[in-house]
C-alpha positions as CSV (number, residue, x, y, z in Angstrom):
1,M,139.1,-98.2,127.1
2,T,141.1,-99.3,130.1
3,S,143.3,-97.7,132.8
4,K,146.3,-98.5,134.9
5,T,145.9,-97.8,138.6
6,S,148.2,-98.0,141.6
7,I,147.3,-97.6,145.3
8,A,149.7,-96.3,147.9
9,P,149.4,-94.2,151.0
10,S,149.7,-90.5,150.7
11,A,149.5,-89.9,154.4
12,S,153.0,-91.2,154.8
13,S,156.1,-90.7,152.6
14,S,156.8,-94.4,153.0
15,P,154.8,-96.6,150.6
16,R,153.5,-98.9,153.4
17,F,150.1,-99.8,154.8
18,S,150.9,-99.3,158.5
19,K,148.9,-98.2,161.5
20,A,151.3,-95.3,161.8
21,A,149.9,-94.0,158.5
22,F,146.4,-93.6,160.0
23,S,145.4,-90.2,161.3
24,R,142.7,-89.7,164.0
25,L,139.7,-87.7,162.7
26,G,137.4,-87.9,165.8
27,S,136.5,-90.0,168.8
28,R,137.3,-93.6,167.7
29,L,137.1,-92.6,164.0
30,F,140.2,-93.0,161.9
31,A,141.0,-92.5,158.2
32,L,143.8,-93.4,155.8
33,L,144.1,-91.3,152.7
34,L,145.2,-93.4,149.8
35,G,146.6,-91.6,146.7
36,V,145.6,-93.5,143.6
37,G,147.3,-92.6,140.4
38,L,145.0,-93.1,137.4
39,T,146.1,-93.1,133.8
40,A,143.3,-93.6,131.3
41,C,144.4,-93.7,127.7
42,G,146.9,-90.9,128.3
43,S,144.4,-88.8,130.2
44,G,145.3,-87.0,133.5
45,A,142.3,-88.2,135.5
46,E,142.9,-89.0,139.1
47,L,141.2,-91.3,141.6
48,D,141.4,-90.4,145.3
49,V,140.4,-93.2,147.7
50,T,139.7,-92.6,151.4
51,I,139.5,-95.6,153.7
52,L,137.7,-94.9,157.0
53,R,138.0,-97.1,160.1
54,A,134.6,-97.3,161.9
55,T,134.3,-98.2,165.5
56,Q,131.7,-97.4,168.1
57,V,132.3,-94.3,170.3
58,D,134.6,-95.1,173.3
59,S,135.2,-98.6,172.2
60,S,138.3,-100.4,171.0
61,V,136.9,-104.0,170.8
62,D,135.5,-103.4,167.3
63,D,138.6,-101.9,165.7
64,P,138.5,-103.2,162.1
65,F,142.3,-103.2,161.9
66,E,142.9,-105.3,165.0
67,R,145.1,-108.3,164.1
68,V,144.9,-107.4,160.4
69,T,148.0,-108.3,158.5
70,E,146.8,-108.1,154.9
71,L,144.3,-106.1,153.0
72,H,142.6,-107.5,149.9
73,F,141.1,-105.1,147.3
74,R,138.6,-106.0,144.7
75,V,137.3,-103.8,141.9
76,F,134.0,-105.0,140.4
77,H,131.0,-103.9,138.4
78,A,128.4,-102.4,140.7
79,D,125.4,-104.0,139.0
80,T,126.6,-107.3,137.5
81,K,129.3,-108.0,140.2
82,E,131.8,-108.9,137.4
83,I,135.2,-108.8,138.9
84,F,137.8,-106.6,137.1
85,Q,140.7,-106.7,139.4
86,D,142.0,-108.3,142.7
87,A,145.1,-107.2,144.6
88,S,146.5,-107.6,148.0
89,A,148.8,-105.6,150.3
90,N,150.7,-106.8,153.3
91,L,150.4,-104.1,156.0
92,S,154.1,-104.2,156.7
93,K,155.2,-103.9,153.1
94,G,152.3,-102.9,151.1
95,K,151.8,-101.2,147.8
96,V,148.8,-102.2,145.6
97,S,149.0,-102.1,141.8
98,L,145.9,-102.4,139.6
99,S,145.8,-102.4,135.8
100,D,143.3,-102.5,133.0
101,L,140.4,-101.0,135.0
102,P,137.4,-100.2,132.7
103,T,136.2,-96.7,132.1
104,G,132.6,-95.6,131.7
105,K,131.2,-98.4,133.9
106,P,129.6,-98.3,137.4
107,L,132.4,-99.6,139.7
108,K,132.8,-100.3,143.4
109,I,135.9,-101.2,145.5
110,R,135.7,-103.7,148.3
111,A,138.5,-103.9,150.9
112,T,138.8,-107.0,153.1
113,G,141.1,-107.3,156.1
114,Y,142.6,-110.7,156.9
115,A,144.3,-112.1,160.0
116,N,146.0,-115.5,159.4
117,G,143.7,-116.1,156.5
118,E,140.5,-115.2,158.5
119,V,138.3,-112.4,157.4
120,V,138.1,-109.9,160.3
121,S,136.8,-106.8,158.6
122,W,135.6,-105.5,155.3
123,G,133.8,-102.6,153.6
124,E,132.6,-101.3,150.2
125,S,132.6,-98.0,148.5
126,S,129.8,-96.3,146.8
127,R,129.5,-96.7,143.0
128,F,131.7,-94.5,140.8
129,K,132.8,-94.3,137.2
130,L,136.2,-93.6,135.7
131,P,135.9,-91.0,132.9
132,E,136.3,-92.0,129.3
133,G,138.7,-90.0,127.1
134,P,141.1,-87.3,128.2
135,S,140.1,-85.8,131.6
136,S,141.6,-83.9,134.5
137,E,138.7,-84.9,136.8
138,V,139.5,-86.1,140.3
139,I,137.2,-88.9,141.3
140,S,136.8,-89.2,145.1
141,V,135.9,-92.6,146.6
142,V,135.2,-93.3,150.3
143,L,135.3,-96.8,151.7
144,T,134.6,-97.6,155.3
145,L,136.2,-100.7,156.9
146,R,134.0,-102.4,159.5
147,K,134.8,-105.3,161.9
148,V,132.7,-108.4,161.3
149,D,130.1,-109.5,163.8
150,S,129.8,-106.0,165.2
151,W,127.8,-102.8,165.0
152,S,129.3,-99.5,163.8
153,P,128.0,-96.1,162.8
154,V,127.3,-94.7,159.3
155,L,130.1,-92.3,158.5
156,S,130.3,-89.2,156.3
157,H,133.6,-87.8,155.0
158,N,133.9,-84.4,153.3
159,G,137.5,-84.7,152.3
160,V,138.8,-83.2,155.5
161,T,136.8,-84.4,158.5
162,T,134.8,-87.6,159.3
163,T,131.6,-87.4,161.2
164,V,128.9,-89.9,162.3
165,A,126.0,-89.5,159.9
166,S,122.5,-89.1,161.2
167,L,119.0,-88.6,159.7
168,K,117.8,-85.0,159.2
169,K,114.7,-85.9,161.1
170,E,113.9,-88.1,164.0
171,R,111.7,-90.9,162.7
172,A,109.8,-93.9,164.1
173,A,107.2,-96.1,162.4
174,H,108.7,-95.0,159.1
175,T,109.7,-97.2,156.1
176,A,113.1,-98.0,154.5
177,T,113.2,-99.3,151.0
178,L,116.3,-100.4,149.1
179,F,117.0,-98.8,145.7
180,D,118.6,-100.6,142.8
181,D,121.8,-98.5,143.2
182,G,122.2,-99.5,146.9
183,R,120.7,-96.3,148.4
184,V,117.9,-96.5,150.9
185,L,114.7,-94.5,150.8
186,L,113.3,-93.4,154.2
187,I,109.7,-92.2,154.1
188,G,107.6,-90.5,156.8
189,G,107.3,-91.8,160.3
190,F,106.6,-89.7,163.4
191,Q,108.6,-87.5,165.7
192,S,108.2,-87.1,169.4
193,S,106.6,-90.0,171.3
194,E,103.9,-92.6,170.6
195,A,101.5,-90.5,172.8
196,N,102.2,-87.3,170.8
197,Q,102.9,-88.4,167.2
198,L,104.0,-85.5,165.0
199,Y,104.0,-86.9,161.5
200,V,107.1,-86.2,159.4
201,N,106.4,-84.7,156.0
202,S,109.7,-85.5,154.3
203,F,111.7,-88.3,152.8
204,E,115.4,-89.0,152.9
205,L,117.6,-90.9,150.5
206,L,120.7,-92.4,152.2
207,D,123.8,-93.8,150.7
208,P,125.0,-96.1,153.5
209,A,128.5,-96.4,152.0
210,S,129.2,-92.7,152.0
211,G,126.7,-91.3,154.5
212,E,125.4,-88.9,151.8
213,L,121.8,-87.8,152.3
214,I,119.3,-86.3,150.0
215,W,116.4,-84.8,152.0
216,R,113.1,-83.3,150.7
217,D,110.0,-81.9,152.3
218,D,107.0,-83.7,150.8
219,E,103.4,-83.8,151.9
220,E,102.9,-87.2,150.3
221,A,105.4,-88.5,152.8
222,R,103.4,-87.3,155.8
223,R,102.5,-90.7,157.1
224,A,103.5,-93.4,159.7
225,H,102.6,-97.1,160.1
226,H,102.3,-97.3,156.3
227,T,103.9,-99.7,153.9
228,A,106.5,-99.1,151.1
229,L,107.0,-102.1,148.8
230,R,109.4,-102.4,145.9
231,L,107.6,-103.9,142.9
232,Q,109.1,-106.1,140.3
233,D,109.6,-103.2,137.9
234,G,111.5,-101.3,140.6
235,T,108.7,-98.8,141.3
236,I,108.0,-98.4,145.0
237,L,104.3,-98.7,146.1
238,V,103.6,-96.5,149.2
239,S,100.3,-97.3,150.9
240,G,98.1,-95.9,153.6
241,G,99.3,-95.0,157.0
242,N,98.3,-92.6,159.8
243,S,98.6,-88.9,159.0
244,S,97.3,-85.5,159.8
245,A,95.7,-82.7,157.9
246,V,97.2,-79.3,158.5
247,Q,95.1,-76.1,158.6
248,A,96.9,-73.4,156.8
249,E,95.4,-70.6,158.9
250,T,96.1,-71.9,162.3
251,G,98.6,-74.7,161.8
252,A,96.3,-77.1,163.8
253,T,96.4,-80.7,162.8
254,T,93.6,-83.2,162.4
255,P,94.6,-86.9,162.5
256,F,93.2,-89.3,159.9
257,T,94.0,-92.6,158.2
258,R,95.1,-92.5,154.6
259,L,93.5,-94.6,151.9
260,D,95.8,-93.5,149.1
261,N,98.4,-95.6,147.2
262,Q,101.2,-93.8,145.5
263,F,103.9,-94.9,143.1
264,F,107.4,-93.5,143.9
265,D,109.9,-93.4,141.1
266,Q,113.5,-94.3,141.9
267,G,114.9,-92.1,139.0
268,S,112.9,-88.9,139.4
269,L,112.1,-89.2,143.1
270,T,108.5,-88.2,142.3
271,W,105.1,-89.6,143.1
272,S,102.2,-90.6,140.9
273,P,98.8,-91.6,142.4
274,T,97.2,-95.0,141.8
275,L,93.9,-96.5,142.9
276,G,93.3,-96.1,146.6
277,F,92.2,-98.6,149.2
278,P,88.5,-99.5,149.3
279,S,88.8,-98.4,152.9
280,A,91.6,-96.5,154.8
281,R,94.3,-98.6,156.4
282,A,97.3,-98.1,158.7
283,H,99.3,-100.7,160.8
284,H,98.7,-103.1,157.9
285,Q,101.1,-105.4,156.1
286,A,101.9,-105.8,152.4
287,S,103.9,-108.4,150.5
288,L,104.6,-109.3,146.9
289,F,103.6,-112.5,145.1
290,G,106.8,-113.5,143.3
291,S,105.5,-116.4,141.3
292,G,102.3,-118.1,140.3
293,A,99.0,-116.8,138.8
294,F,99.3,-113.6,140.9
295,Q,103.0,-112.9,140.2
296,G,103.8,-109.2,140.7
297,Q,100.6,-108.5,142.6
298,V,100.5,-107.2,146.1
299,Q,98.8,-108.9,149.1
300,F,97.5,-106.5,151.7
301,F,96.3,-107.7,155.0
302,G,94.7,-106.2,158.2
303,G,95.6,-103.0,159.9
304,T,93.4,-100.3,161.5
305,G,91.2,-97.6,160.1
306,I,89.5,-94.5,161.5
307,S,85.8,-93.9,161.1
308,G,84.2,-90.5,160.6
309,S,83.9,-90.1,164.4
310,Q,87.7,-90.8,164.8
311,V,87.1,-94.3,166.3
312,L,89.7,-96.9,165.6
313,F,88.6,-100.2,164.1
314,V,90.3,-103.2,162.6
315,A,90.3,-102.9,158.8
316,P,88.9,-105.7,156.6
317,G,91.1,-108.8,156.2
318,D,92.8,-108.9,152.8
319,A,92.9,-107.2,149.5
320,L,94.9,-108.1,146.3
321,Y,96.2,-105.2,144.2
322,D,97.4,-105.5,140.6
323,P,99.9,-102.6,140.0
324,T,99.8,-103.2,136.2
325,R,96.0,-103.0,135.8
326,K,95.7,-100.7,138.9
327,T,92.8,-102.8,140.3
328,F,91.9,-104.3,143.6
329,T,90.4,-107.8,144.0
330,D,88.0,-108.5,146.8
331,G,89.6,-110.5,149.6
332,V,88.6,-114.0,150.8
333,V,89.1,-113.2,154.5
334,T,86.7,-110.6,155.9
335,Q,88.0,-110.7,159.5
336,G,91.2,-108.6,159.8
337,R,93.8,-108.3,162.5
338,V,96.5,-105.9,163.7
339,G,99.9,-106.4,165.2
340,H,100.6,-109.3,162.8
341,A,103.3,-110.1,160.3
342,L,103.0,-111.1,156.6
343,V,105.8,-113.4,155.3
344,P,106.3,-114.7,151.7
345,I,107.7,-118.2,151.3
346,L,108.4,-120.5,148.3
347,T,109.7,-117.7,146.1
348,G,106.7,-115.6,147.0
349,H,104.1,-118.2,145.9
350,Y,102.6,-118.3,149.4
351,Q,102.0,-115.5,151.9
352,I,101.8,-116.3,155.6
353,V,99.9,-114.2,158.2
354,V,101.6,-114.6,161.6
355,G,99.8,-113.8,164.9
356,G,98.0,-110.5,165.6
357,Q,94.9,-109.2,167.4
358,L,91.4,-109.8,166.1
359,P,88.6,-107.2,166.0
360,H,87.2,-108.0,169.4
361,G,90.5,-107.8,171.2
362,E,91.5,-111.5,171.5
363,L,94.8,-112.7,170.0
364,A,94.6,-115.0,166.9
365,T,95.4,-118.6,167.6
366,N,96.0,-119.4,163.9
367,W,98.2,-118.4,161.0
368,L,96.7,-117.9,157.6
369,V,98.2,-119.1,154.3
370,F,97.4,-117.4,151.0
371,S,98.3,-119.1,147.7
372,S,99.1,-117.5,144.3
373,A,97.5,-120.4,142.6
374,D,93.9,-120.0,143.4
375,A,93.9,-117.9,146.7
376,P,92.7,-120.6,149.1
377,V,93.2,-119.9,152.8
378,L,94.7,-122.6,154.9
379,E,94.9,-122.2,158.7
380,V,97.7,-123.4,161.0
381,S,97.3,-123.5,164.8
382,A,100.0,-121.5,166.6
383,T,100.7,-119.8,170.0
384,P,98.9,-116.4,170.2
385,R,101.4,-113.6,169.9
386,L,101.2,-109.9,169.1
387,H,103.9,-107.8,167.4
388,S,106.2,-110.7,166.9
389,A,109.0,-110.7,164.4
390,A,108.8,-113.3,161.6
391,V,110.8,-114.4,158.6
392,A,110.9,-117.3,156.2
393,Y,113.2,-120.1,157.4
394,D,113.0,-122.2,154.3
395,D,110.6,-122.7,151.4
396,C,107.9,-124.1,153.7
397,S,108.7,-122.8,157.2
398,V,108.2,-119.5,159.0
399,F,110.2,-118.6,162.1
400,A,108.4,-116.3,164.6
401,M,110.2,-114.6,167.5
402,G,109.0,-113.0,170.7
403,G,106.0,-110.6,170.7
404,F,103.5,-110.1,173.5
405,G,101.1,-112.7,174.9
406,A,97.4,-112.5,175.7
407,D,98.3,-111.0,179.1
408,G,100.4,-108.2,177.5
409,A,103.7,-109.7,178.9
410,P,106.6,-109.9,176.5
411,L,107.5,-113.3,175.1
412,Q,110.9,-114.9,175.0
413,T,109.7,-118.0,173.1
414,T,110.1,-118.6,169.4
415,H,108.0,-120.8,167.0
416,L,108.9,-122.6,163.9
417,A,105.8,-123.4,161.8
418,Q,106.0,-125.8,158.9
419,F,103.3,-126.0,156.3
420,K,103.2,-129.6,155.4
421,G,100.2,-129.1,153.1
422,L,102.6,-127.3,150.8
423,P,104.8,-129.1,148.2
424,C,107.9,-129.3,150.5
425,G,108.8,-129.5,154.1
426,G,111.0,-131.4,156.6
427,N,112.0,-131.6,160.2
428,T,114.0,-128.7,161.5
429,G,113.6,-129.4,165.2
430,T,112.7,-127.0,168.1
431,P,114.4,-123.6,167.8
432,P,116.0,-121.9,170.8
433,D,114.4,-118.9,172.6
434,L,115.4,-115.3,172.4
435,S,118.0,-114.0,174.8
436,A,115.5,-111.5,176.2
437,A,111.7,-111.3,176.1
438,R,110.5,-108.5,173.9
439,G,108.2,-107.6,171.0
440,Q,108.2,-105.1,168.1
441,M,111.6,-106.2,166.9
442,C,112.6,-106.3,163.3
443,A,114.1,-109.5,161.8
444,V,115.9,-110.3,158.6
445,T,117.5,-113.3,156.9
446,L,121.1,-112.6,156.1
447,K,122.7,-113.7,152.9
448,N,124.4,-116.6,154.7
449,G,121.0,-117.9,155.8
450,S,121.3,-116.8,159.4
451,I,118.4,-114.9,161.0
452,L,118.9,-111.7,163.0
453,A,116.3,-110.3,165.4
454,V,117.1,-106.7,166.3
455,G,115.9,-104.4,169.1
456,G,112.3,-104.3,170.3
457,R,110.5,-103.3,173.5
458,T,110.0,-105.0,176.8
459,S,106.6,-103.5,177.7
460,M,103.6,-102.4,175.7
461,T,102.4,-99.9,178.4
462,A,105.5,-98.4,180.1
463,S,107.6,-95.7,178.5
464,S,111.3,-96.0,177.9
465,T,111.2,-99.7,177.3
466,A,113.4,-99.9,174.2
467,S,115.9,-102.8,174.0
468,A,119.3,-103.0,172.3
469,A,119.3,-106.8,172.3
470,V,120.2,-108.7,169.2
471,D,119.8,-112.4,168.6
472,L,121.4,-114.4,165.8
473,F,120.1,-117.8,164.8
474,S,122.0,-119.9,162.4
475,A,121.2,-123.2,160.7
476,S,123.3,-126.2,161.5
477,S,122.5,-129.8,160.4
478,G,118.9,-128.8,159.8
479,H,118.4,-127.1,163.2
480,L,118.3,-123.5,164.3
481,M,121.1,-122.6,166.7
482,S,121.5,-119.4,168.8
483,E,124.8,-117.6,168.6
484,A,126.1,-114.8,170.9
485,T,125.8,-111.4,169.2
486,P,126.8,-108.0,170.5
487,P,123.9,-105.5,171.1
488,M,123.2,-102.4,169.2
489,S,124.8,-99.2,170.4
490,Q,121.4,-97.7,171.1
491,P,118.1,-99.4,172.1
492,R,115.2,-98.9,169.7
493,Y,111.8,-100.1,168.5
494,L,109.5,-99.1,165.7
495,H,112.8,-98.9,163.7
496,T,113.7,-100.3,160.3
497,C,116.1,-103.0,159.3
498,T,117.3,-103.0,155.7
499,L,119.5,-105.8,154.2
500,L,121.8,-104.0,151.9
501,D,122.9,-105.5,148.6
502,N,126.4,-106.1,150.0
503,G,125.0,-108.2,152.9
504,M,125.3,-105.6,155.7
505,L,122.3,-104.6,157.8
506,L,121.3,-101.0,158.1
507,V,119.1,-100.0,161.1
508,T,117.5,-96.5,161.2
509,G,115.5,-94.4,163.6
510,G,112.9,-95.8,166.0
511,I,111.9,-95.0,169.6
512,G,115.0,-94.8,171.8
513,A,115.7,-95.1,175.5
514,S,114.1,-91.8,176.4
515,G,110.7,-92.9,174.8
516,T,111.0,-90.5,171.9
517,A,112.0,-90.9,168.2
518,V,115.7,-90.8,167.3
519,N,117.6,-89.9,164.2
520,T,120.5,-92.3,164.6
521,M,121.7,-95.1,162.4
522,E,124.0,-98.1,162.7
523,I,125.2,-101.0,160.5
524,Y,125.8,-104.6,161.4
525,T,128.6,-106.3,159.4
526,P,128.4,-110.1,159.1
527,K,131.1,-112.2,157.7
528,P,130.9,-112.2,153.9
529,V,129.3,-115.2,152.3
530,P,131.6,-117.4,150.2
531,Y,132.6,-116.6,146.6
532,P,131.1,-116.3,144.0
533,E,128.8,-114.0,146.0
534,W,131.8,-112.5,147.8
535,Q,134.7,-113.5,150.0
C-alpha cells in the first residue's frame, strides 16, 4: 500500500520555505512547523513534521540555515536504508511533493541544507510508520537541522515548545551503548565528584533524534567504571564495575567491586545473569573478536579489584568469555594493567592493548597484541602513556592520542603503531600532535575515516581540570593531518562518545568544569559521507 504526501509550511499562509516562516521557541532555538497532508489508500491519516533549528546558546555562528538556499528531503527505510523518495525545495519558492510512500514500514526523513551545492547542514528524524488501511491517526515527526562541523544540543519538542534535553541524572564513568533502532542506552556511572562517588542506580534510554528519554531505577545498573559491550546477536553484556551495597536500615553504603556479568535485552529492557568474573574487576576494558576462531567472544583485559580488606589491586591480565557457552577461558597474560585502552583491528581479528599502568606503579612500555587465531601475545615497544585515547587507524595500525606520562604530566604527543608482523601494513608517516595536552579523552573514527578526540582533563591531581578541546585528524595521501575543529560547549572528562548510525557523534555526561558530574549532552555533526551511504 502506498501514499501520496505533500510538504508545505503551515506556519505561514504562503507556501514558501522562508526564514520569515520560522518562529522563535527559545534562546537560539527555532522551529518550522510543516503541515504534511497524507492520503493512504483513501484513509484520512495525517503526518505532521516539525523541523527544529539547533544552535548553541548565545551563538549565531552555527545557525544551520545560514546561507542555505535549498533543502533536500529524503524518505528512506530506517533499517535497510532503501530510498523511497527524494525531493527538493528552494527556500524562496518551495513546496515539496512526495508520492508513493510505503505504509507499515519503519521510515525516517532526512533534511539536508545546501548553499551553492555545498552541504552546510543536515538532520534526521526518529523512525516512524505510516499506518496501513483507513486511519485518522496523526503521526508526529520531529527533525532537527544541525550545521556541519559544529556542536549543538539534543533537543526535545512536545508539540508546543522546544527545550534542550538533558539526562535525568548526572553521570560520569557510565557507559553508552547504541541500540539497533538508533537509541542509546546509558547505564550507571557516579554522581558528585571523583572523591565522593555516589553510584547511580538507574539506566536511561535516549533517542538522540527526538530527545525522548526512558528512565528506570535499577539496582543492576548501580555501577561505574564498568563495560557494556554489544554482542553479535544484539544482546548487551554489562560487566563488573565499582559499586556500593546499601544497608536498608540505615541507608549507609559499603563500596565494593562487582564480579557479575549481566545480559541486557534491547527489546524487554531486562537483565539476565550469566557467569561472573573469576575475580572482581573495574576500570577494565572489553572488546569483541569479530572474526577468526574466537569470533563472537569477548576479550577482557586488566582493571582493578578490591580485596576483602578494601585494598585496591590490579586485576589479572586477560580473560576470554564465550557468551554462547557462558564460559571463561584462562588468559595467557597474568600481569594486568589499568588506565589502558583495548582496540580491535583487522575486523576484530586482533585486539591491541595500549599503554596503562602495571601492578607496581610503573607505566607499560609495550603494547600487547591478541590474535583470534591461536591467542599468541606479541609485544610492540611504545612510549609509556596512561589514560590515552586510542582507535584503529587502518587494518594494522592503532593511533594513540595524549594521556599522562610517567611524571603525571599531560601529554600532547600522539603515536601511530603499525604491527608489521600482521598480514598487512604500510607507511602512514608521523602524525601531528594534539592541540592541547590532556588525557582521559574519548576518541572515535567517523564514517568518513576521520578521527575525533573529544574533551579530557589537563591534570590527574587538581580538581576542575576538564577540557572542552576537540581534535580532528583526517587521512590525506596516506598521512594523518590535523584540522581545526570547534570545541564542545562544555568541558568534560569521564564522558561517553557514541557514534550514531547516521554518522553524528553523541557526547553525554562526564565531569564538568566544576569538578562534579553533569547531566548535559551535545552532538557533533560532520559532513555526510558520499552516497550510497548518504549525501
